[in-house]
TIVO-2410 file (N, C-alpha, C; in nm, 3 decimals):
# residues 121
REC num residu      c1      c2      c3 atome chaine
REC   1      M   1.182  -0.507   1.418     N      A
REC   1      M   1.134  -0.630   1.476    CA      A
REC   1      M   1.076  -0.604   1.614     C      A
REC   2      F   1.144  -0.530   1.697     N      A
REC   2      F   1.094  -0.501   1.831    CA      A
REC   2      F   1.058  -0.353   1.838     C      A
REC   3      N   0.951  -0.315   1.770     N      A
REC   3      N   0.914  -0.174   1.764    CA      A
REC   3      N   0.875  -0.119   1.900     C      A
REC   4      G   0.807  -0.198   1.983     N      A
REC   4      G   0.761  -0.148   2.111    CA      A
REC   4      G   0.858  -0.174   2.225     C      A
REC   5      L   0.979  -0.220   2.196     N      A
REC   5      L   1.076  -0.255   2.300    CA      A
REC   5      L   1.167  -0.136   2.325     C      A
REC   6      S   1.148  -0.072   2.439     N      A
REC   6      S   1.229   0.045   2.471    CA      A
REC   6      S   1.326   0.009   2.585     C      A
REC   7      F   1.413   0.105   2.618     N      A
REC   7      F   1.510   0.082   2.725    CA      A
REC   7      F   1.440   0.060   2.858     C      A
REC   8      D   1.331   0.132   2.882     N      A
REC   8      D   1.256   0.116   3.008    CA      A
REC   8      D   1.203  -0.026   3.023     C      A
REC   9      K   1.149  -0.080   2.915     N      A
REC   9      K   1.094  -0.216   2.920    CA      A
REC   9      K   1.205  -0.319   2.940     C      A
REC  10      L   1.319  -0.298   2.874     N      A
REC  10      L   1.432  -0.390   2.894    CA      A
REC  10      L   1.481  -0.385   3.038     C      A
REC  11      L   1.483  -0.269   3.097     N      A
REC  11      L   1.526  -0.253   3.235    CA      A
REC  11      L   1.431  -0.327   3.329     C      A
REC  12      I   1.302  -0.316   3.305     N      A
REC  12      I   1.204  -0.387   3.388    CA      A
REC  12      I   1.220  -0.537   3.375     C      A
REC  13      V   1.241  -0.587   3.252     N      A
REC  13      V   1.263  -0.731   3.232    CA      A
REC  13      V   1.390  -0.775   3.304     C      A
REC  14      G   1.494  -0.693   3.300     N      A
REC  14      G   1.619  -0.726   3.370    CA      A
REC  14      G   1.600  -0.733   3.520     C      A
REC  15      V   1.526  -0.639   3.577     N      A
REC  15      V   1.501  -0.640   3.721    CA      A
REC  15      V   1.419  -0.762   3.761     C      A
REC  16      I   1.318  -0.796   3.681     N      A
REC  16      I   1.238  -0.916   3.710    CA      A
REC  16      I   1.325  -1.040   3.702     C      A
REC  17      A   1.416  -1.045   3.601     N      A
REC  17      A   1.506  -1.161   3.588    CA      A
REC  17      A   1.597  -1.173   3.709     C      A
REC  18      V   1.645  -1.061   3.763     N      A
REC  18      V   1.731  -1.065   3.882    CA      A
REC  18      V   1.654  -1.122   4.000     C      A
REC  19      F   1.530  -1.081   4.017     N      A
REC  19      F   1.449  -1.131   4.129    CA      A
REC  19      F   1.414  -1.279   4.111     C      A
REC  20      L   1.382  -1.321   3.988     N      A
REC  20      L   1.342  -1.460   3.966    CA      A
REC  20      L   1.461  -1.555   3.970     C      A
REC  21      L   1.570  -1.517   3.906     N      A
REC  21      L   1.685  -1.606   3.897    CA      A
REC  21      L   1.782  -1.590   4.013     C      A
REC  22      G   1.787  -1.473   4.066     N      A
REC  22      G   1.882  -1.446   4.173    CA      A
REC  22      G   2.016  -1.404   4.115     C      A
REC  23      P   2.093  -1.329   4.192     N      A
REC  23      P   2.220  -1.278   4.142    CA      A
REC  23      P   2.325  -1.388   4.120     C      A
REC  24      E   2.306  -1.504   4.181     N      A
REC  24      E   2.405  -1.612   4.164    CA      A
REC  24      E   2.389  -1.681   4.028     C      A
REC  25      R   2.264  -1.705   3.986     N      A
REC  25      R   2.240  -1.779   3.861    CA      A
REC  25      R   2.229  -1.688   3.739     C      A
REC  26      L   2.209  -1.561   3.756     N      A
REC  26      L   2.189  -1.469   3.644    CA      A
REC  26      L   2.307  -1.466   3.546     C      A
REC  27      P   2.433  -1.459   3.592     N      A
REC  27      P   2.543  -1.459   3.494    CA      A
REC  27      P   2.549  -1.587   3.410     C      A
REC  28      H   2.516  -1.700   3.471     N      A
REC  28      H   2.515  -1.827   3.397    CA      A
REC  28      H   2.412  -1.823   3.283     C      A
REC  29      Y   2.290  -1.776   3.315     N      A
REC  29      Y   2.186  -1.770   3.213    CA      A
REC  29      Y   2.215  -1.662   3.108     C      A
REC  30      A   2.280  -1.555   3.147     N      A
REC  30      A   2.319  -1.453   3.050    CA      A
REC  30      A   2.421  -1.509   2.951     C      A
REC  31      R   2.517  -1.590   3.000     N      A
REC  31      R   2.614  -1.654   2.909    CA      A
REC  31      R   2.543  -1.751   2.814     C      A
REC  32      Q   2.447  -1.826   2.867     N      A
REC  32      Q   2.374  -1.920   2.782    CA      A
REC  32      Q   2.294  -1.846   2.674     C      A
REC  33      L   2.233  -1.733   2.710     N      A
REC  33      L   2.159  -1.654   2.612    CA      A
REC  33      L   2.253  -1.598   2.504     C      A
REC  34      A   2.370  -1.550   2.546     N      A
REC  34      A   2.468  -1.499   2.450    CA      A
REC  34      A   2.515  -1.610   2.356     C      A
REC  35      Q   2.537  -1.730   2.409     N      A
REC  35      Q   2.580  -1.843   2.326    CA      A
REC  35      Q   2.469  -1.882   2.228     C      A
REC  36      L   2.344  -1.881   2.274     N      A
REC  36      L   2.232  -1.912   2.185    CA      A
REC  36      L   2.224  -1.812   2.070     C      A
REC  37      L   2.240  -1.684   2.101     N      A
REC  37      L   2.235  -1.582   1.996    CA      A
REC  37      L   2.350  -1.598   1.897     C      A
REC  38      K   2.469  -1.634   1.945     N      A
REC  38      K   2.583  -1.659   1.855    CA      A
REC  38      K   2.554  -1.778   1.764     C      A
REC  39      N   2.497  -1.884   1.822     N      A
REC  39      N   2.466  -2.003   1.741    CA      A
REC  39      N   2.361  -1.970   1.634     C      A
REC  40      L   2.260  -1.892   1.670     N      A
REC  40      L   2.158  -1.854   1.572    CA      A
REC  40      L   2.217  -1.768   1.460     C      A
REC  41      R   2.307  -1.677   1.495     N      A
REC  41      R   2.372  -1.593   1.394    CA      A
REC  41      R   2.457  -1.679   1.301     C      A
REC  42      N   2.533  -1.774   1.358     N      A
REC  42      N   2.615  -1.863   1.275    CA      A
REC  42      N   2.528  -1.950   1.184     C      A
REC  43      L   2.413  -1.995   1.236     N      A
REC  43      L   2.322  -2.075   1.155    CA      A
REC  43      L   2.269  -1.993   1.037     C      A
REC  44      A   2.231  -1.869   1.063     N      A
REC  44      A   2.180  -1.783   0.955    CA      A
REC  44      A   2.290  -1.754   0.853     C      A
REC  45      D   2.411  -1.727   0.900     N      A
REC  45      D   2.522  -1.701   0.806    CA      A
REC  45      D   2.553  -1.825   0.723     C      A
REC  46      G   2.548  -1.942   0.786     N      A
REC  46      G   2.572  -2.068   0.713    CA      A
REC  46      G   2.467  -2.090   0.606     C      A
REC  47      A   2.342  -2.061   0.639     N      A
REC  47      A   2.235  -2.077   0.540    CA      A
REC  47      A   2.255  -1.981   0.423     C      A
REC  48      K   2.296  -1.859   0.454     N      A
REC  48      K   2.320  -1.760   0.348    CA      A
REC  48      K   2.436  -1.803   0.259     C      A
REC  49      D   2.543  -1.855   0.321     N      A
REC  49      D   2.658  -1.901   0.242    CA      A
REC  49      D   2.620  -2.020   0.154     C      A
REC  50      R   2.539  -2.110   0.208     N      A
REC  50      R   2.498  -2.227   0.130    CA      A
REC  50      R   2.410  -2.183   0.012     C      A
REC  51      M   2.321  -2.087   0.035     N      A
REC  51      M   2.239  -2.036  -0.074    CA      A
REC  51      M   2.327  -1.972  -0.181     C      A
REC  52      R   2.426  -1.896  -0.139     N      A
REC  52      R   2.517  -1.831  -0.234    CA      A
REC  52      R   2.592  -1.937  -0.316     C      A
REC  53      E   2.635  -2.047  -0.252     N      A
REC  53      E   2.705  -2.153  -0.324    CA      A
REC  53      E   2.614  -2.223  -0.425     C      A
REC  54      E   2.490  -2.250  -0.383     N      A
REC  54      E   2.399  -2.325  -0.471    CA      A
REC  54      E   2.342  -2.240  -0.583     C      A
REC  55      M   2.318  -2.112  -0.558     N      A
REC  55      M   2.259  -2.026  -0.661    CA      A
REC  55      M   2.364  -1.963  -0.751     C      A
REC  56      G   2.486  -1.956  -0.702     N      A
REC  56      G   2.593  -1.897  -0.782    CA      A
REC  56      G   2.579  -1.747  -0.792     C      A
REC  57      P   2.615  -1.691  -0.907     N      A
REC  57      P   2.612  -1.545  -0.922    CA      A
REC  57      P   2.470  -1.487  -0.920     C      A
REC  58      E   2.368  -1.570  -0.939     N      A
REC  58      E   2.230  -1.521  -0.937    CA      A
REC  58      E   2.187  -1.477  -0.797     C      A
REC  59      F   2.257  -1.524  -0.695     N      A
REC  59      F   2.221  -1.492  -0.556    CA      A
REC  59      F   2.229  -1.342  -0.532     C      A
REC  60      D   2.329  -1.277  -0.588     N      A
REC  60      D   2.345  -1.133  -0.567    CA      A
REC  60      D   2.244  -1.051  -0.647     C      A
REC  61      D   2.183  -1.111  -0.751     N      A
REC  61      D   2.087  -1.040  -0.834    CA      A
REC  61      D   1.945  -1.043  -0.777     C      A
REC  62      V   1.921  -1.126  -0.676     N      A
REC  62      V   1.786  -1.140  -0.620    CA      A
REC  62      V   1.754  -1.017  -0.535     C      A
REC  63      D   1.634  -0.963  -0.557     N      A
REC  63      D   1.587  -0.849  -0.477    CA      A
REC  63      D   1.517  -0.905  -0.353     C      A
REC  64      W   1.592  -0.914  -0.242     N      A
REC  64      W   1.541  -0.978  -0.120    CA      A
REC  64      W   1.431  -0.894  -0.056     C      A
REC  65      Q   1.432  -0.763  -0.073     N      A
REC  65      Q   1.327  -0.678  -0.017    CA      A
REC  65      Q   1.192  -0.710  -0.081     C      A
REC  66      K   1.195  -0.744  -0.209     N      A
REC  66      K   1.072  -0.776  -0.279    CA      A
REC  66      K   1.012  -0.907  -0.229     C      A
REC  67      L   1.095  -0.998  -0.180     N      A
REC  67      L   1.049  -1.128  -0.133    CA      A
REC  67      L   1.014  -1.129   0.016     C      A
REC  68      D   1.024  -1.017   0.083     N      A
REC  68      D   0.994  -1.009   0.226    CA      A
REC  68      D   0.844  -1.026   0.248     C      A
REC  69      P   0.801  -1.129   0.321     N      A
REC  69      P   0.657  -1.153   0.338    CA      A
REC  69      P   0.586  -1.044   0.418     C      A
REC  70      R   0.659  -0.964   0.492     N      A
REC  70      R   0.596  -0.859   0.572    CA      A
REC  70      R   0.544  -0.745   0.485     C      A
REC  71      Q   0.592  -0.733   0.363     N      A
REC  71      Q   0.550  -0.622   0.279    CA      A
REC  71      Q   0.432  -0.658   0.189     C      A
REC  72      Y   0.380  -0.780   0.197     N      A
REC  72      Y   0.267  -0.820   0.112    CA      A
REC  72      Y   0.138  -0.761   0.166     C      A
REC  73      D   0.063  -0.699   0.078     N      A
REC  73      D  -0.068  -0.645   0.111    CA      A
REC  73      D  -0.166  -0.707   0.013     C      A
REC  74      P  -0.256  -0.793   0.060     N      A
REC  74      P  -0.348  -0.860  -0.034    CA      A
REC  74      P  -0.428  -0.763  -0.119     C      A
REC  75      R  -0.467  -0.650  -0.062     N      A
REC  75      R  -0.545  -0.553  -0.141    CA      A
REC  75      R  -0.462  -0.498  -0.256     C      A
REC  76      R  -0.332  -0.470  -0.231     N      A
REC  76      R  -0.246  -0.418  -0.337    CA      A
REC  76      R  -0.223  -0.524  -0.445     C      A
REC  77      I  -0.203  -0.648  -0.404     N      A
REC  77      I  -0.179  -0.756  -0.500    CA      A
REC  77      I  -0.300  -0.775  -0.590     C      A
REC  78      I  -0.420  -0.773  -0.532     N      A
REC  78      I  -0.541  -0.790  -0.613    CA      A
REC  78      I  -0.561  -0.670  -0.705     C      A
REC  79      R  -0.536  -0.549  -0.653     N      A
REC  79      R  -0.551  -0.429  -0.735    CA      A
REC  79      R  -0.455  -0.434  -0.854     C      A
REC  80      E  -0.330  -0.472  -0.829     N      A
REC  80      E  -0.234  -0.479  -0.939    CA      A
REC  80      E  -0.272  -0.587  -1.039     C      A
REC  81      A  -0.325  -0.699  -0.991     N      A
REC  81      A  -0.365  -0.806  -1.082    CA      A
REC  81      A  -0.483  -0.764  -1.168     C      A
REC  82      L  -0.576  -0.689  -1.109     N      A
REC  82      L  -0.692  -0.646  -1.185    CA      A
REC  82      L  -0.658  -0.536  -1.284     C      A
REC  83      L  -0.565  -0.451  -1.250     N      A
REC  83      L  -0.530  -0.340  -1.338    CA      A
REC  83      L  -0.420  -0.375  -1.437     C      A
REC  84      D  -0.361  -0.493  -1.423     N      A
REC  84      D  -0.251  -0.535  -1.509    CA      A
REC  84      D  -0.303  -0.561  -1.649     C      A
REC  85      D  -0.234  -0.508  -1.751     N      A
REC  85      D  -0.271  -0.533  -1.890    CA      A
REC  85      D  -0.217  -0.668  -1.933     C      A
REC  86      D  -0.307  -0.761  -1.958     N      A
REC  86      D  -0.268  -0.892  -2.007    CA      A
REC  86      D  -0.286  -0.896  -2.158     C      A
REC  87      D  -0.196  -0.966  -2.224     N      A
REC  87      D  -0.209  -0.981  -2.368    CA      A
REC  87      D  -0.325  -1.073  -2.403     C      A
REC  88      D  -0.362  -1.161  -2.308     N      A
REC  88      D  -0.470  -1.256  -2.331    CA      A
REC  88      D  -0.608  -1.195  -2.307     C      A
REC  89      A  -0.613  -1.076  -2.251     N      A
REC  89      A  -0.740  -1.014  -2.216    CA      A
REC  89      A  -0.818  -0.979  -2.343     C      A
REC  90      V  -0.949  -0.981  -2.330     N      A
REC  90      V  -1.035  -0.946  -2.443    CA      A
REC  90      V  -1.034  -0.795  -2.457     C      A
REC  91      R  -1.002  -0.748  -2.574     N      A
REC  91      R  -0.996  -0.604  -2.600    CA      A
REC  91      R  -1.122  -0.562  -2.676     C      A
REC  92      P  -1.169  -0.441  -2.652     N      A
REC  92      P  -1.286  -0.393  -2.726    CA      A
REC  92      P  -1.259  -0.395  -2.876     C      A
REC  93      G  -1.357  -0.440  -2.951     N      A
REC  93      G  -1.344  -0.442  -3.096    CA      A
REC  93      G  -1.281  -0.570  -3.149     C      A
REC  94      I  -1.224  -0.653  -3.062     N      A
REC  94      I  -1.165  -0.779  -3.106    CA      A
REC  94      I  -1.251  -0.891  -3.052     C      A
REC  95      R  -1.307  -0.968  -3.141     N      A
REC  95      R  -1.394  -1.077  -3.101    CA      A
REC  95      R  -1.311  -1.200  -3.069     C      A
REC  96      P  -1.330  -1.261  -2.951     N      A
REC  96      P  -1.253  -1.379  -2.915    CA      A
REC  96      P  -1.291  -1.498  -3.001     C      A
REC  97      A  -1.200  -1.592  -3.013     N      A
REC  97      A  -1.228  -1.713  -3.089    CA      A
REC  97      A  -1.342  -1.789  -3.022     C      A
REC  98      R  -1.428  -1.848  -3.104     N      A
REC  98      R  -1.545  -1.918  -3.051    CA      A
REC  98      R  -1.502  -2.056  -3.005     C      A
REC  99      A  -1.538  -2.090  -2.881     N      A
REC  99      A  -1.505  -2.222  -2.826    CA      A
REC  99      A  -1.601  -2.325  -2.883     C      A
REC 100      E  -1.555  -2.449  -2.887     N      A
REC 100      E  -1.640  -2.556  -2.935    CA      A
REC 100      E  -1.747  -2.585  -2.832     C      A
REC 101      V  -1.867  -2.611  -2.878     N      A
REC 101      V  -1.980  -2.636  -2.789    CA      A
REC 101      V  -2.011  -2.784  -2.793     C      A
REC 102      A  -2.040  -2.839  -2.676     N      A
REC 102      A  -2.075  -2.982  -2.667    CA      A
REC 102      A  -2.204  -3.006  -2.744     C      A
REC 103      P  -2.217  -3.125  -2.802     N      A
REC 103      P  -2.339  -3.156  -2.878    CA      A
REC 103      P  -2.462  -3.146  -2.787     C      A
REC 104      G  -2.569  -3.089  -2.838     N      A
REC 104      G  -2.693  -3.076  -2.762    CA      A
REC 104      G  -2.700  -2.948  -2.681     C      A
REC 105      R  -2.596  -2.866  -2.682     N      A
REC 105      R  -2.598  -2.740  -2.608    CA      A
REC 105      R  -2.587  -2.623  -2.705     C      A
REC 106      A  -2.654  -2.518  -2.675     N      A
REC 106      A  -2.650  -2.400  -2.759    CA      A
REC 106      A  -2.543  -2.304  -2.707     C      A
REC 107      A  -2.472  -2.241  -2.798     N      A
REC 107      A  -2.370  -2.144  -2.758    CA      A
REC 107      A  -2.434  -2.007  -2.743     C      A
REC 108      L  -2.387  -1.932  -2.647     N      A
REC 108      L  -2.435  -1.796  -2.628    CA      A
REC 108      L  -2.355  -1.700  -2.714     C      A
REC 109      E  -2.422  -1.604  -2.768     N      A
REC 109      E  -2.354  -1.499  -2.841    CA      A
REC 109      E  -2.290  -1.403  -2.742     C      A
REC 110      V  -2.190  -1.329  -2.786     N      A
REC 110      V  -2.124  -1.233  -2.700    CA      A
REC 110      V  -2.225  -1.128  -2.656     C      A
REC 111      G  -2.235  -1.106  -2.526     N      A
REC 111      G  -2.326  -1.008  -2.471    CA      A
REC 111      G  -2.464  -1.062  -2.440     C      A
REC 112      A  -2.493  -1.188  -2.476     N      A
REC 112      A  -2.624  -1.248  -2.449    CA      A
REC 112      A  -2.634  -1.286  -2.302     C      A
REC 113      T  -2.755  -1.283  -2.249     N      A
REC 113      T  -2.778  -1.319  -2.109    CA      A
REC 113      T  -2.798  -1.469  -2.099     C      A
REC 114      P  -2.726  -1.536  -2.009     N      A
REC 114      P  -2.744  -1.680  -1.993    CA      A
REC 114      P  -2.880  -1.711  -1.931     C      A
REC 115      P  -2.931  -1.831  -1.954     N      A
REC 115      P  -3.061  -1.866  -1.897    CA      A
REC 115      P  -3.053  -1.869  -1.744     C      A
REC 116      F  -3.169  -1.838  -1.678     N      A
REC 116      F  -3.173  -1.831  -1.533    CA      A
REC 116      F  -3.283  -1.924  -1.485     C      A
REC 117      D  -3.251  -2.009  -1.388     N      A
REC 117      D  -3.349  -2.101  -1.331    CA      A
REC 117      D  -3.379  -2.055  -1.189     C      A
REC 118      A  -3.499  -2.001  -1.167     N      A
REC 118      A  -3.535  -1.948  -1.036    CA      A
REC 118      A  -3.553  -2.058  -0.932     C      A
REC 119      E  -3.578  -2.182  -0.974     N      A
REC 119      E  -3.598  -2.289  -0.879    CA      A
REC 119      E  -3.469  -2.362  -0.841     C      A
REC 120      A  -3.361  -2.328  -0.907     N      A
REC 120      A  -3.236  -2.395  -0.876    CA      A
REC 120      A  -3.182  -2.347  -0.742     C      A
REC 121      T  -3.113  -2.438  -0.675     N      A
REC 121      T  -3.058  -2.401  -0.543    CA      A
REC 121      T  -2.913  -2.371  -0.553     C      A
***
């Protein structure tokens, strides 16, 4: 989460906080920050427990790493979708069922070029 956060940067932030808040108010704000982090942790644990109660035994079977939005790559998703073998896909040598054509319209044969209107916008 904090890939670029090193000890040096934390030390600089701490020194700036001492100068801005002063040594008298700094312990008070540090306690408030610690309490906020505890509350957030309890909130996350409560949400996890509630999910476990509502989903039942299926909760432990879910692959949470797979659902992590940070790992989605649109290029990979499109590549997998295009390379995925679908049972509905048209296979060579198998002619698809002919769709019904509206009255007054001609149906195109497989492989035929559709009409082109150069003046259309």
